[in-house]
C-alpha positions, 0 to 999 in steps of 0.5 A: 673561542676558536669560532671567533677565528674560523668557521668549522662548517662551509657555506653549505653546512658541510664540515671543512677540512682540518687543512682549511681550518689550519690555513685560516688560523695561520692567516690570523697569525699572519694578520696579527704578526705586526702586534708582535713586531710592534711590541719588540720594537717599541715595547707597546704591549699586544692587546690581551684579547689578541694575545689570547687568540694568537695563543689559541690559534697556535694551539689549534693548528693540527697539520704542519705547514709544508 
């Protein structure tokens, strides 16, 4: 399912670094943070698919951000 968020190979077919993959996952979390804020402020639930992908993204990040 992580393939929905990031590509593990580059445009030439080579394997991407874990650092780059983690950056893509963090970017997905950044882009969907507004759902979390909306839920806290208004009580409107985060869509199930977004919540599931956010959980997956957090679990897949391997390298700690600096």
